[in-house]
ZABASE-279591 format. One record per residue (C-alpha): residue in three letters; x negated, y, z. Coordinates in Angstrom, 3 decimals, always signed. Each point is the difference from the previous one (the first is absolute). Layout:
BEGIN
ALA / X / Y / Z
...
END
This chain:
BEGIN
MET / +17.298 / -9.148 / +37.145
VAL / -1.661 / -1.707 / -2.984
ASN / +1.629 / +0.610 / -3.379
PRO / +0.886 / -3.519 / -1.252
ARG / -0.357 / +1.146 / -3.610
LEU / -3.691 / +0.839 / +0.410
PRO / -2.460 / -2.845 / -0.674
SER / -1.998 / -1.139 / +2.981
ARG / -3.409 / +1.564 / +0.494
VAL / -1.838 / -3.272 / -0.728
PHE / +2.014 / -0.741 / -3.132
MET / -0.362 / +3.560 / -1.314
HIS / -3.751 / -0.061 / +0.542
HIS / -0.156 / -3.347 / -1.820
LEU / +1.816 / +1.472 / -3.024
LEU / -2.294 / +3.014 / -0.087
GLN / -3.202 / -2.006 / +0.362
ASN / +1.087 / -2.594 / -2.552
ALA / +0.824 / +2.639 / -2.614
VAL / -3.385 / +1.672 / +0.414
ALA / -1.840 / -3.319 / -0.104
LYS / +1.659 / -0.921 / -3.310
ARG / -1.546 / +3.059 / -1.652
SER / -3.528 / -0.591 / +1.269
GLN / -1.112 / -1.564 / -3.281
LEU / +0.948 / +3.179 / -1.885
LEU / -2.528 / +2.059 / +1.952
GLY / -3.686 / -0.012 / -0.800
PRO / -2.976 / +2.088 / -1.133
GLU / +1.884 / +1.273 / -3.081
THR / +3.456 / +0.596 / +1.540
ASP / +0.739 / +1.349 / +3.473
ALA / +3.518 / +1.414 / -0.500
VAL / +3.015 / -2.327 / -0.111
ARG / +3.467 / -0.377 / +1.448
LEU / -0.249 / -2.129 / +3.142
ILE / +3.708 / -0.242 / +0.859
ASP / +2.831 / +0.367 / -2.494
GLY / +3.295 / +0.159 / +1.848
SER / +2.466 / -2.821 / -0.570
GLY / -2.562 / -1.859 / -2.071
ASP / -1.794 / -0.687 / +3.275
GLY / +3.103 / -0.322 / +2.175
LEU / -0.392 / +3.587 / +1.230
PRO / +2.702 / +2.059 / -1.740
GLY / -0.570 / +3.746 / -0.059
LEU / -3.700 / -0.286 / +0.922
ILE / -2.958 / +0.619 / -2.331
LEU / -3.651 / -0.040 / +0.983
GLU / -2.882 / +0.902 / -2.312
THR / -3.724 / +0.110 / +0.582
TYR / -2.200 / +2.650 / -1.566
ALA / -3.638 / -0.897 / +0.588
GLY / +0.794 / -1.174 / +3.518
ARG / +2.355 / +2.880 / +0.815
TRP / +3.607 / -1.057 / +0.293
LEU / +3.211 / +1.664 / -1.102
VAL / +3.247 / -1.392 / +1.361
SER / +3.248 / +1.084 / -1.668
THR / +3.548 / -0.476 / +1.226
SER / +3.315 / +0.508 / -1.748
ASP / +1.313 / +2.002 / +2.952
ARG / -1.321 / +1.923 / +3.006
HIS / -0.330 / -3.088 / +2.174
LEU / -3.068 / -2.159 / +0.545
ALA / +0.615 / -3.079 / +2.126
PRO / -1.970 / -0.025 / +3.274
GLN / -1.352 / -3.462 / -0.834
VAL / -1.489 / +1.437 / -3.194
ARG / -1.493 / +2.995 / +1.812
GLU / -1.597 / -2.300 / +2.563
TRP / -1.442 / -2.328 / -2.647
ILE / -1.453 / +2.905 / -2.000
ARG / -1.614 / +1.507 / +3.098
ASP / -1.572 / -3.380 / +0.788
GLN / -1.716 / -0.119 / -3.436
GLY / -2.309 / +2.908 / +0.881
VAL / +0.250 / +1.652 / -3.413
SER / +0.920 / +3.522 / -1.075
CYS / +3.689 / -0.044 / -0.881
TYR / +2.402 / +2.648 / -1.256
TRP / +3.797 / -0.208 / -0.252
LYS / +2.069 / +1.164 / -2.968
GLN / +3.786 / +0.152 / +0.173
LEU / +1.545 / -0.710 / -3.400
ASP / +2.518 / +2.827 / +0.183
GLN / +1.040 / +1.357 / -3.398
HIS / +0.870 / +3.368 / +1.502
GLN / -3.164 / +0.631 / +2.028
LYS / -3.250 / -0.351 / -1.951
GLU / -2.420 / +0.345 / +2.903
SER / -3.536 / -1.241 / +0.487
PRO / -0.372 / -3.169 / +2.085
THR / -0.444 / +0.468 / +3.736
HIS / -2.791 / -1.506 / +2.067
LEU / +1.086 / -3.189 / +1.762
ALA / -3.043 / -1.846 / +1.324
GLY / -3.774 / -0.211 / -0.079
PRO / -2.396 / +2.792 / -0.991
GLU / +1.516 / +2.886 / -1.930
VAL / -0.817 / +0.323 / -3.703
THR / -0.237 / +3.716 / -0.704
GLU / -1.958 / +0.053 / -3.274
PRO / +0.523 / -1.563 / -3.439
PHE / -1.792 / -3.305 / -0.547
LEU / -0.602 / -2.496 / -2.799
ILE / +1.550 / -3.398 / -0.656
LEU / -0.983 / -2.624 / -2.551
GLU / +2.298 / -1.818 / -2.393
ASN / -1.707 / -2.486 / -2.329
GLY / -3.139 / +2.075 / +0.442
GLN / +1.744 / +3.272 / -0.844
ALA / -0.240 / +2.725 / +2.642
SER / +2.973 / +2.233 / +0.853
GLU / +0.258 / +2.852 / +2.465
ILE / +2.650 / -0.461 / +2.710
SER / +1.373 / +2.535 / +2.463
PHE / +2.376 / -0.482 / +2.917
GLN / +0.494 / +3.781 / +0.116
SER / +1.187 / +0.429 / -3.601
GLY / +3.755 / -0.211 / +0.558
TYR / +2.306 / -2.872 / -0.855
SER / -2.395 / -1.789 / -2.399
GLN / -3.550 / -0.899 / +0.958
GLY / -1.693 / +0.016 / -3.408
ILE / +0.692 / -3.365 / -1.633
PHE / +2.884 / -2.417 / -0.581
LEU / -1.201 / -3.496 / +0.799
ASP / +2.814 / -1.658 / -1.951
GLN / -1.720 / +1.064 / -3.243
ARG / -3.271 / -1.807 / +0.807
ASP / +0.384 / -2.752 / -2.593
ASN / +1.153 / +2.461 / -2.668
ARG / -3.087 / +2.126 / +0.586
ALA / -2.169 / -3.100 / -0.377
GLU / +1.756 / -0.780 / -3.280
VAL / -0.564 / +3.559 / -1.285
ARG / -3.695 / -0.383 / +0.747
ARG / -0.027 / -3.343 / -1.832
LEU / +1.818 / +1.368 / -3.048
MET / -1.997 / +3.180 / -0.503
ALA / -3.328 / +0.132 / -1.794
PRO / -2.746 / +2.583 / -0.506
GLY / +1.100 / +2.736 / -2.364
GLN / +3.717 / -0.638 / +0.435
ARG / +2.398 / +2.638 / +1.357
LEU / +2.416 / -0.305 / +2.933
LEU / +2.855 / +2.369 / +0.803
ASN / +1.067 / -0.217 / +3.647
THR / +3.274 / +1.872 / +0.556
PHE / +1.567 / +0.797 / +3.387
ALA / -3.527 / -0.850 / +1.038
TYR / +0.077 / +0.883 / +3.734
THR / -3.636 / -0.417 / +1.156
GLY / -1.137 / -1.600 / -3.251
ALA / -0.643 / -3.609 / +1.017
PHE / +0.983 / -1.309 / -3.454
SER / -2.308 / +2.581 / -1.578
VAL / -2.907 / -1.184 / +2.133
ALA / +0.694 / -3.643 / -0.919
ALA / -0.138 / +0.849 / -3.710
ALA / -3.046 / +2.238 / +0.391
LEU / -1.856 / -2.812 / +1.758
ALA / +0.560 / -2.042 / -3.162
GLY / -1.594 / +2.781 / -2.055
ALA / +3.175 / +1.659 / -1.255
GLU / +0.591 / +3.733 / -0.393
THR / +2.971 / +0.973 / +2.157
THR / +2.623 / +2.728 / +0.039
THR / +1.627 / +0.457 / +3.417
LEU / +3.344 / +1.794 / +0.067
ASP / +1.909 / +1.176 / +3.075
LEU / +2.120 / +2.933 / +1.167
SER / -2.150 / +0.529 / +3.098
GLN / -3.389 / +1.709 / -0.128
PRO / -0.983 / -1.405 / +3.423
TYR / +0.599 / -3.530 / -1.318
LEU / -2.015 / +0.742 / -3.150
ASP / -2.827 / +1.228 / +2.227
TRP / +0.336 / -3.199 / +2.029
ALA / -0.242 / -2.013 / -3.233
LYS / -3.229 / +1.805 / -0.877
ARG / -1.420 / -0.907 / +3.403
ASN / +0.990 / -3.640 / -0.536
LEU / -1.940 / -0.052 / -3.261
ALA / -3.000 / +1.482 / +1.799
HIS / +0.316 / -2.568 / +2.818
ASN / -0.577 / -2.655 / -2.686
ASN / -3.072 / +1.732 / -1.472
LEU / +2.052 / +1.214 / -2.981
ASP / -0.304 / +3.545 / -1.315
PRO / +3.377 / +1.813 / +0.107
ALA / -1.288 / +2.382 / -2.685
ALA / -0.018 / -2.919 / -2.451
HIS / +3.765 / -0.385 / +0.394
HIS / +3.085 / +2.136 / -0.534
PHE / +2.551 / +1.342 / +2.501
CYS / +3.375 / +1.521 / -0.879
LYS / +2.309 / +1.744 / +2.437
GLY / +3.697 / +0.103 / -0.805
ASP / +3.081 / -1.895 / -1.129
THR / -0.576 / -3.369 / -1.664
PHE / +2.803 / +0.476 / -2.555
HIS / -1.537 / +3.308 / -1.057
TRP / -3.511 / -1.407 / -0.315
LEU / +1.094 / -3.095 / -1.951
ARG / +1.716 / +2.211 / -2.575
ARG / -3.056 / +2.252 / -0.095
PHE / -2.363 / -2.939 / -0.519
ALA / +2.194 / -1.220 / -2.886
LYS / -0.154 / +3.423 / -1.693
GLN / -3.772 / +0.056 / +0.456
GLY / -0.316 / -3.452 / -1.547
ARG / -1.618 / -1.436 / +3.113
SER / +0.378 / -3.701 / +0.687
PHE / -0.958 / -2.381 / +2.793
ASP / -0.924 / -3.685 / +0.154
GLY / +1.746 / -0.435 / +3.341
ILE / +2.703 / +2.004 / +1.768
VAL / +1.226 / -0.363 / +3.586
LEU / +3.569 / +1.110 / +0.771
ASP / +0.869 / -0.231 / +3.698
PRO / +2.418 / +2.898 / +0.622
PRO / +1.871 / +0.891 / +3.175
THR / +3.480 / -1.453 / +0.188
PHE / +1.524 / +3.492 / -0.105
SER / -1.415 / +3.384 / -0.928
ARG / +1.030 / +3.406 / -1.296
ASP / -2.175 / +2.112 / -2.285
GLU / -0.560 / +3.752 / +0.184
LYS / +2.962 / +0.592 / -2.337
GLY / +2.311 / -2.045 / +2.207
LYS / +0.170 / -3.065 / -2.260
VAL / +0.536 / -3.158 / +2.066
PHE / -1.910 / -3.245 / -0.596
ARG / +1.393 / -3.270 / +1.351
VAL / -1.840 / -3.241 / -0.611
GLU / +3.291 / -1.893 / -0.423
GLU / +1.045 / +2.238 / -2.890
ASN / -3.054 / +1.681 / -1.485
PHE / -2.970 / -2.394 / +0.054
GLY / +0.712 / -1.029 / -3.593
GLU / -0.349 / +3.608 / -1.173
LEU / -3.285 / +0.306 / +1.885
ALA / -1.287 / -3.257 / -1.510
GLN / +0.885 / +1.156 / -3.522
LEU / -2.021 / +3.176 / +0.405
ALA / -2.935 / -2.078 / +1.263
ILE / +0.264 / -2.461 / -2.891
ASP / -0.230 / +2.946 / -2.393
VAL / -3.568 / +0.635 / +1.216
LEU / -1.027 / -3.645 / +0.353
ALA / -2.799 / -1.086 / -2.327
PRO / +0.475 / -3.089 / -2.204
GLY / -0.735 / -3.087 / +2.053
GLY / +0.412 / +1.957 / +3.239
TRP / +1.962 / -0.878 / +3.118
LEU / +2.458 / +1.747 / +2.285
LEU / +0.519 / -0.809 / +3.694
CYS / +3.534 / +0.944 / +1.104
SER / +0.484 / -0.267 / +3.743
THR / +2.689 / +0.970 / +2.498
ASN / +0.830 / -0.769 / +3.620
CYS / +3.654 / +1.010 / -0.461
ARG / +2.075 / -2.552 / +1.886
ASN / +3.196 / +1.032 / -1.807
LEU / -1.414 / -1.066 / -3.359
GLY / -0.195 / -3.710 / -0.687
LEU / -2.761 / -1.512 / -2.097
ASN / +2.351 / -0.991 / -2.842
ASP / +1.464 / +3.494 / -0.266
PHE / -3.478 / +1.495 / +0.185
GLN / -1.256 / -2.202 / -2.821
LYS / +3.103 / +0.809 / -2.046
GLN / -0.803 / +3.720 / +0.289
LEU / -3.536 / -0.648 / -1.164
ARG / +1.054 / -2.194 / -2.941
CYS / +2.282 / +2.787 / -1.236
SER / -2.746 / +2.607 / +0.323
SER / -2.123 / -1.038 / -2.959
GLN / +0.486 / -0.734 / -3.667
ARG / -3.508 / -1.410 / -0.129
PRO / -0.324 / -3.784 / +0.509
MET / -1.382 / -0.531 / +3.498
SER / -0.386 / -2.980 / +2.292
ALA / +0.966 / +0.289 / +3.667
HIS / -0.825 / -1.876 / +3.164
HIS / +0.666 / +0.630 / +3.679
SER / -2.756 / -0.273 / +2.620
ASN / +0.641 / -1.163 / +3.549
MET / -0.856 / +1.886 / +3.166
PRO / -3.223 / -0.796 / +1.911
ALA / -0.040 / -3.105 / +2.198
ASP / +0.102 / +1.976 / +3.266
PHE / +3.435 / +1.438 / -0.933
THR / +2.298 / -2.810 / +1.107
ASP / +3.247 / +1.910 / +0.595
GLU / +2.295 / +1.320 / -2.738
SER / -1.604 / +0.264 / -3.447
TYR / +1.035 / +3.619 / -0.411
LEU / -2.799 / +1.034 / -2.388
LYS / +0.810 / -0.529 / -3.659
SER / -3.086 / +0.108 / -2.233
VAL / +0.481 / -0.629 / -3.730
TRP / -2.906 / +0.020 / -2.429
LEU / +0.814 / +0.953 / -3.591
LYS / -2.598 / -0.836 / -2.626
END
């Protein structure tokens, strides 16, 4: 018996094909990684599809993938992996269709190469929703300037700044991610030895930089929504981002900028900006940047630039 709540096969395939076609103009020689389907923004709630240099990653908000979607993906003849967006199980995507992808590979974003892996766990090496912010970092930085990239993950912001000629400091708790960041610099013909890498807690390092008298022309703050440090102190974006921003402002050079970003859905933009306004006694301008054009569902990412 056919479930009357499921869209017909023809209609579902039309929605899928139409969503992908709308993004075709975003792909080209300089960029081969974008979001092809963005849930309700394309009339397909709970379904996300991204392309990484021709290899697809489909994500669902539960452990169900509609048979019409499976059929359509198989018909495309591309390598495709499936990630279930389960907050309790952080597993690598599973192979769904096409040839298997067993080794890391490179994607391009505005000419910047990044290493991607479908075997790396829950995250594949880059967050596509930050594409426009990375482009802006590259535009803002200049040779001889200094960037501090905190909670850096695989260092994509660091690479963007380094491509503009800046000296970068990449900070993360994870040594494997710092090593990944070094490889990303090398993938772009940049010498990792010309840049700095710090392993540890961002709060600790910001205080240390202030004591050392170090300053930066640009600082990226994109922390996890929730974390706990080695001493058990809890960080929640909704409550503690202002404290983090204040520490960053203390090491911001005159005329510098600070990118404050969060994907916390429980924190509205107005409340986020209020936290940031209260974090500094220095006069600073602020503006919010929108998400990339291929993200048509909820505007969950809040990105505020302080200058």
